N, C-alpha and C positions, 0 to 999 in steps of 0.2 A: 256733742258734748254738753255734760250738766251744765246748766246754766250760773251757776254756782262757781264751779272752779274754769268755766269760760271767763265770768269777769276779775277772779283772781290772776288766773292766766294773761290776763289782757292788762292790768295794775301791774305785774311784774312785769311786764314785757317778755314771755314764756309762752307764747305762742308756736313757738316751733320747737320741736324736743324729738327726741330719740325713744319712739313708744319701744318698749321692749318687752317680748310676748309673756308669757308665764310657764313654756316650756322651750328648752332649747336655750341657744344665746346671739339668736342674732339682732339686729335691733333694726329696726324702719324708720326712715326718718318720714317726720309727719308735720305737718303745719294745716292750723286753722286757722280756717276764711273767716275776713275781717264778715261783720254782721251776717253772713250767709253766704248765698251764693250768686245773688240777683245783681244787677248795674246798679252803681251809690244813687239814692235821689237823686232825680233832679233829670239823667243820663239815658235814660229808657229811652231806643230810639226806634223801639220796631213799629211798622204798622196802628199794631195795636195800646201803645201806649200814647198819652198825651203829654208828655216833655217837648218843648219847644227845638227843634231842632238847630243845629250850632250855622249860623248864617255870616260867611266869610267875608263876602263881598264888601268894599266900605261904600260903595256906593247904593249900598238898597238900605231901605228906609226903616227895613226888621236887622240890620248888620245889629248884631250883641257878641262876636267872636271874645272879644279882652274879657267883660266879664262872664259868662259860659267859661271860658278858662282859669279865670282868675274865683269862681267858685267851685270846680274841677279841684284845684288846685289843694286849696281849703283842706276837700275829704284824703288826698293825698296826704296831704301831711297829718291827718288825726289820725290818720291809717297808720303810718311810717313811724306813730312815737311810740306806736304799743308793740312794738317790733324791732329785734335786737340786731337783725341783720338790714344791711342796706341795701337790701332785695326785697320787693313786695310782691306778691301778686293780685292783681286785680283782677278781678272776673266780669265779663260783662255780658250779661243773657239772664237768664231765670229759665222757668215752665212754662212751656208753649212758647220759647222766644226765635230769632230769628226768621219767622213767618215772612219779613220784608227782609233779606238778609242785605242786599245791596245796600238798600235806605241806611241801615246798619253801620255796613260797612263807613261807607260814604262820610257819615258824621264821623266815626272814629278815626280813619284817615286824618280829618280833620284838627280831633284832639292830637294826635301822635305830632303831628305836623308842628303847628305850632308850639308847642310845650318842648320839642325836640331843638327847634331853630333859637330858642330861649332860655339851655339848658344850663348855660352859667347860671344866668338872671336865677332862675327857679328852683335850681336845686336837683330838680328829676330829668330822668331822660328815660323816655318810652319806647318797647317793643313787643309786638307781638311773640307770644312765646310759648312754650308750653311745660310742662311737669318738670320734666325731666331738665329741662335749661334752667329751669327757677330751681329744682333741688342743687344741681352743680353749683350756681355762683353762691344759694347760702353754705354748702359747704368750703366753698374756697375762701371767706366769707368768716363766719362765726364754727364751722364744724365740730372743732373739736371742745368748744365750750357748752354745746347743749345739753339741758337739762334729759333727763332720762324718767321716760311714766314706766308703770307694772301695771298690767290687768288689762281688761276691757273696759268701755265707756260706758256700761248698763252698771245699773237703771240710768235710763234720759229723761230729763226734763226739762221743758222752757220756760220754767214759771213754779211755783211752789207746788199749786196743786194741777199741776198736767204732767205728768207722766205718762210716757209713749212704750206704755205696755201691755195695752187694748189690742193692738195689730199685730202681736205673738197670736192670738187665737182667733182673729178676728175670717170669718168666713170661713169654717174649718172647713164646707163640702169641696169648695176648690182648692184649699192646701195638700186634700189629702185625694182629690184627683192628678194633683200634679204629681203629688208623691207613687201614684197607680201608672200615671204615663209616663213615668223616666223608668218604671220596672219592664213597662212593653216597650220602650225605645232601645231597653238598653240586649232584650228580648231579638230582638226586631235585626236590632244589628248584628249579635250572634249568627242567626239560622241564613244572614245573608252574605255571611264571613262561610259556615257550613257548606253551606250548597251551592261557592264559588259563581255567587251573582257578580256580572261586573256592574250590573248600577248602585244608585244608592237612593232607593227605593224609603230610605225611613225617613229622609231630609225632611217630609212635608211633619213633622211629629216635632222633631228636631227645634226645626224651628217654631213652631206652636210653642215647644218647649221652652226656646230661648227667652221669645216675647211673656212668658207666663213668665218669668227671675227677674222682670219691671218692679224696680219698687213700690209701687200700686196696685200691683199684680197679684203675686205669689202670696205680700201682707195683708192682704183682702182690705185695700184702702182704698178701689173705685168706686167708680158709681155702680151702680143695679147692673144696667142693661152695658157699662162696659167689664163687669165681671160675666154678666150672661155670654157677651163676645169671645170673653177666655176660654169658656167652657165648649163655646162652639166651634175652635179654632182646634181644642185639644180632640175633640171629639174625631174631628175631620182627620187631622192625625192619626190618633189611635184607629182607624176603621184603615185609614192605610198600610198600617204596621201588621196590621192583625191581616191584612192580604199579605203581605211579606211572610209572617211568620205562618200560616197557612199553605201556602203552596211550598212555603218553606220543609212543612213537616210532612207534608204529601207525598214530597219528593225523598226524602232521607226515608220515609216508613212504607214507603212504595204503594200510598192510598190512591186511588184515582183522583183526577184534576178535580177538582170545587166541593173534594169530598165534607172537608173539615169545615165546623164552625166553632168562634169561639160562645162563649158566655158572658156576656159583658156584665150582662145585671145578675151578676151568680150575689151580690152581696142583697142584692134585693129580691134572693130568691125565686129568681125569674133565668129560666134559659129559653133560649127561641125554639134548638131542635127538640128539645127533648119534648115542649108543650106543646108539639104538631103530631107526636107518632106517641101514642100511650104505649102500642102493642106492639111495637120493634123492640130488636135490640139497637144498642150502641157500642161503636170501637170509641174508645176515649184516649187520647197521645194524651201525654204529660210532659213538658218539659223542664228543665234543672236551668237557669242560667247560672249557677254558681258552679266552680272548680271541683270540689270538692262531694262526692259520692253525699244522698242526703235520704232521708224518710218526713213525707211526710202528711198530713190527715186532709185528703180534698173534698169537699161539698160539692155535689153535683143536684140541683134544682129537680125532681122529676115530674109527675102527674099521677106515679102510683107504686106499690111499695111489692110489685109486682117483679122484681129483678134479683136474679146473680149476679156475682163481679168474675168472672175470670182472669188471673194475670196469664198475660199473652206471651212470657217470655220463660215461665212454668208451666203454662197451660195446665194451673192449678187453679182450685177454685179458692179464694181466700176471703175476708168477712166484711159483710158490708151489710153497715146499720143502718138503717132509719129513723130520722128525727121527725116527728111531726112540724108543720110551721109554728112558728112564734109569733102568735097574733097581732108585735110590734112589728111586722114587717109590712102588715096589711096598711100603716101609715104609710111606709113608704111606694110600694105597689099594691094598688088592686088586683093584680094580675098575679100575686104571687104565687108559686107553685103549693100544694100541701103538704108536701114529703121533700128532706134530702136525702139520699144516699152519701153516706161520710162512707170510708173508707181508705187505711195506710199505705203512699204509695210509695214502694223504694227505687229510688231515682240514679241512674248514674252523675258522676261529673259532664257538666256540661253535654248532657246529653236529653234520651227520652223515654220514657217504657209508656207501655201499651195495655190498655185493658180490652176488655170486654164486656157489656154491662146486658146481659143476655136476658131475656124476656124470658119470665119463668111462671106461669098460673097459682104453681106451689112452690115455693123458693126452697131450698132447703139448707143456705148457706147462710142466707140473709136472718136479722135480728130487728124489729120491730121496738125501739125503747118506752117502755111505757111509764106512768108515774110513777115510781118506788112506792110500796105501802111502808107504812112506819110508823112508829110511835111518835104523833106529834106533839109532845112533850120534852121529847128526846132533842139533844144536838143532833145534826149529821155528822160523822166522822168519816173522812177517804182520802185512804194511804196510796202509796206511790213507794218508788225505788226510793226518790230522794225527800217525802217529803209524808208528814200526818197533817191533813188539813181538819181543824174543828168550825161548821156550822153552824148558824143559830135554826134552830129546830122549826122558827116563829116566823123569822123575818127575810130566813138564805142571806143573812150577811157572813159575812167571815168574824170570826171570834180568834183565828188565832194559829199562825205557822210552826209547823217545828221541820225542821233540816235535818233529819235522821243521819247524813254523811258528814257533817259538821261534831268530831269529839266521839269521845268514847257513847255521851247519850242524847246526841242531839245538841240543837240549839232550837228553845223556842221561844217567841215572840208575839206579843200582841200583835194582830194583822187585822183593823175590819178598813169595810170602805161604805161611804155614805156620801148622796146625792147632797151638797147645798147651793146657793141662791146668792150672789150681791145684787142689792138693789141699784141700776144702773143712777148715778147723779144727775137733775137734769140741772144745776146750778144753784145756790146756797148762797148766807148771805155770809160767808166766807167766802166765798170765790165763783163768779157766773161761769166757771169753766162747768161742760155738763161730758157725759163720758159717750164716744164715739168710737168710730173704724180705730184711730187711732188713739186716743187717751181712754187707759182706764180709769175711771173715778166712781166708788163706788159710795151709795149715798150714807152708808152708818160706819161705815170700816165695819162693819156684822157680818158675816153670810148667814144664812138663814136655813135650816136644814125643808126639802123639800117634800111634802108628806110624811108618810111611815112605810118602809118594805114591808113587801107583801111575799113573801113564799108564792109562787105558782108552779113549780113544777122542778121537780129532781128527776134526772136520768143518769141511768150510771149500769157500765158495762165493762166487761175487761180492757176497755182500750180509755176509755173517757168518763166522766161525771162531770152532768152540768147540771149549776144552779139554776134555775128562772126565777126570777124577779122585775115588780111594780111598782113603783113610787106615783102613783096618778095615772095622770089617763097620755101622759107625753116622753116617760121615759123608764125605758125597759135595759133590766141588767142580765148579761148572763154571768156567771164565774164558769170556763172551763178547763178543769183536770185531766191532763191527760195522764196516762200510765209511766209513757217512755219520751216525757218531756219535765227540760227542769223547771220552766216558767209556769205561771199559772195566769189561766187568759182569760182576761176581764171584758168580754163586749158589748159596748152600748152602744144605745140606739134614744135619742134624745130629739125631741123636736115635733112638728114644730114649738116654737116658744107662744106663750099665751105673749097675746099684743095689752095687756093693760097697765104693765111697765113698762121699764126698761131692766132686761135680764141678762145675768152673768153667772155663767150655770158653771160647779164645779164638779169635779168628782175628787174627794178626798181621803187617804190613808193615814189612820192613824195606827200607829206601833207602841209598844213599848221599850223600842231602842233609843238609847241615850245620845244626843246628838250633839248635842251643844252650838246651839244656832246656830250649826254650818250645817253644808249641803254642797251638790256638786251638781252641775250642769252640762251638758255638752258645748262647746263647739264647732256649731255648724258640723255634727256626726265624730269630730277628731277626737283634739283634747277635750280632759275633763278641767271644771275650774272650778276651784273653791266659792260656797258663796256663803257668806256672813247673814245675820239680819240685821237692819236698820245698819247698813255698811258706813260708814261717813270715810270720803275719800279726799286727801284734795278739798277741806272745807263742806264739801257736800253734807247738808242736813236733810233726812230723811223727814218731808212733813206731810207725805201720805202713806203709812204704815203699813196700806194694802198693795196699792197699785205699786208704789215706790221697793217693795220687798220681792216686784214680780221679774223674772227674766226669761228669755226664751230659752225651749225646750225644745231640738231638732229632734234629736232621737233617744235621748231619756236624761232622766234625773235622779241622784240613789242619794240617800241618807245610809252617813255611818258610824257604827257607835267602836270607838276606841276604844271602849275598853272592855267589851266580849269580842269586838273583828267583825261582827255580822252586819249587813248592810243590805237594804234592800232597795233594786233597781228597779224602777219601771221603766221598760222601754214602751216609745208614743208610734205610732203609725204614721203621724204627722207632727207640723208643725204645732207647740203650742205653748201657751204660758203657764209657767207654773211656781211655786214657793214653796217655801217651808216657814210656817209662822208660828211653829211655837216647837217643843221638843217634840222628838219621835213623829212629826205630824209632816207630810207632803197633798199638797195640792195640786191638778191639773185643772186648765180651764177648758173647756169640751165647746160650749156652744153659748154665741152672747147676740142679741137681741135688742137697741137699744134706740129711744124713740128723739135724740136730738143729733143736734148735727155739732161736732165738737171744732166746727169753726178752722180746720188742719186743712182747707181747701176743696171736698167732695162738696160739701153745700147739700148737701144730704143725711139723712140719718142711716144707720148703718139699722135697715129696715129687715133683717135676715131671715126668710119663714122658711128655709130648708130644714126638712127630717136629715140628721146628722148620725150614721152609723157608724163606726170606732170601736180599735180594740187600745188596748193594755197589755203589758205584758209584767209579772210580778216575777221577779227573780229576789228571792231567799237565801243568801250567802254566806260564805266568809270573803273579807272585802280581796281575799289573794286568788280571786278567780277573775280579774276584772278580763282577763282571757276569753274564757267563756261568756264572759259577760257583750264583751265587743265580740264573739259568733254567733250569739243570737241576736244583735244585730242587724250582721249581715242576714240571717233567715227572713226575721221580720221584712228586711226591705225587699231581698230577691225573692216573690214569691213565686210558686210554681206555672206554668202557663197552661192552663187545660182546649183544648182540642176536639171534639165530640164529631163521628162519622157516625152516618147512618145505616145498619145494618151491615157493613162491611173489614173483612180481617185485613191487617197487614203482613205484607213481607217482611219486612224488617224489626219485629215486635220491642225491640229496644237498643239504643246506641250510646257510648261513651265518645267524642271527640276530642276528650282532653286527655292521652298516652300516658296517665300516671305521673305528668309534668308538675302536676300542680299536688302533693299528696298532702301537705299541710295546710290546714283549714284556715290559719289565720294569712294566710293568702288571699287574696282577691282579683281576678280580671274587671277592673273597675272599668272598658272600654276596650271592644274591638272594632274598629271600622275599615271599611275599603274606600280609599281614599284615592287608588288609579288600577287602572287595568289594562296595560300593554301586548297583544296578543294571550300567550299562554300566562303574565304572568302578573300577579297579582302584587298591589303596592300597601300592606297592612297600618296603622296606627294601632301599636296597642298599651295600655297602659296597665302594668300590677302596682298591688296596692298591697306595705303589709298593714293590716288593720291593726293589730299591737304597737303603741309607741315605746320608744324607750322607757320614757317615765315611768312604765306599767312592766317592764319586763321584758319590753321584745326585743327582738334579736335577728341578726340577716338572717336570711330565709333563699335558699340557693332553688334557681326555675330553672328548668334545663328547655331554653326556646325551641329548640329543634322538634321538639314533642308537644308542646303545648295543643296545637290541633293537628291529631291524626289522619295520617294521610294525605299530608301537605307537604313540600318539601323547602328548606329554609334553604334560602339562595344567600340570601343578605341581610346585614341586620346594625341599624346605626341606632346610638339610643342619644333621644333629641330631649329640650325642654320638655316640661310640662305639657306646655300647647300646644307641642309637638310641629311645631314651625317651624326652628331652629335644634341645632345639632347641641349638643349639652355643655361643650366646651364655650358655644360664642354665649348660652344664657350666664354662666359663669365668669365669663371676662364682662358681660354688661354689668353684673353685679359690681365685678369689683370697680366699674367704672361712675355708678352711681348711686350706691347705696353703701359701700365699703368708707369708711374713717379711717384717717391716713393714724 
């Protein structure tokens, strides 16, 4: 909780309250811990602590029980004065605590015993407890009179110049890899179910993903060697899961065992199997983890342009486009292959399609994209069924976007992009606080442009257009427009960041939308929350005008013009920090490298020297198109999985395993897991998600569970809570018991 709100609530004795979310009508009982979650000063009894133990033997020369209990009671009285309930929660522990649990509990037992023996005199009774028991006790005493709090707890600061908004972006490579591994994990689990595997081979990646959700892992707030270990665990789990995926697709498609390989480094334009077989043909199997049919553009790194592509479902040639290597990727991987083959794959729901990448000395159905000749003094215009886009002819930057489908004449707004950087503060005369892994504190609250963008390539055919730009030596940008997609793809390669000073690199989009100092960010991919520039709530004052207005952006940030009804959505491929500091403007921090520790427990600078490649999808539309916005988020989240075999044909070129049970694109199969196997009967845990919330016009959708997986017979079905551990009626009973107030 923001330090100003905490102090006010402490003074007003309102540290216990009902938290009312912005969507829905549920209240969540909330209690703010007193002065953090560590043990009171002087009462840490772990082996790493120096506080004196309690000596209860009166014969001992070190006997200190009375004075130690007296000091403990003073802390209890101080804490109790700031809560209205007759019950307080005292936390005893902290980071890395209980390394010597026996020693810790021995001292706690003495405290509890002595206080309870004199409870009438002291006015306190102590018990070992749990959050649920504490909540019940508070409910029984002041449940009806709790105050109510709305909205979330961002932005958060623990002093006037220490806003915890740096970790939204810290270690962007790790954040992106966690997102990628989740896609692999869900695909792995699906294929385990499809092939009828009695094993849970996905567990290794699941465990690595679980560890990566730690509040010092996905946040990027660990030491570098610890972050490296998170990468290692994820990579090992990914290797295990890719084995499951390859074996499953081999079994489903009829390919020989051990023939398929994945291209894990395709984002670096490298693929092991295609790099060692220049003159061979390949079979490409593309799996779609979404429960609806889709078309996606697939990019495969290749050694040469001597290939044609055949859709094995129709046995017809389809268009294959060659794009030569973007030089930026040489910074990422010196072994990057010289060309990428790009094609549009048509994929069935929860299924796969197969293609033959056939070697040909003189390919007739393929096309190499070269730099388009043009008048360099003229702007570049790109037209699709949905958009007209104008790019600056010299710099390659976007200038305007027209949505041709909005109204009789369409809607046009200025939209341009640029890279800038904030210099990291290392401490100044106002505050010694430095920018670091947790804290974002720019030196002068003004972002400086990074070089002048230069147009380096302009490629176009009847499927897509690419505009390539460079911003100096360490930033490259590709703006990609597909003729049949409703989004504009912005692909960036940033790094390694020079280490001459701390840098916080942002990609800013400037528009002519009138947004009235408001913007919207998602809450963990679910509801959208309105943000206001320089928001003051419960007495909070924004003392850092940039970092104090940054918010976490897990999947999207939205600008809305209420007068015209138009909006710009920027979808992200990983969690990032973002804001809107001026009308019609949105910025996302894509990378950061600081040279000082921010004194929040890491004890090292965020010296992140990695090159990071990522994507934004820009969706310019009417505000009433949020449902389409949600679908795009699913498309970005669930990327198709590509596996390649050397010179072999499939027996079953394509197959869908969702028998039209999920015809609505607003339903997502969030999870399907094999949880038990007995004889020939499998027990699966299936989680379905309606991706459009009620507040955005979402409605109930009927799903035929008996047809959700083709070829499997449903014997029995039981609805459980979200965790999957209890029947739904028990979850409801527990909610009534612990969280609802009479």
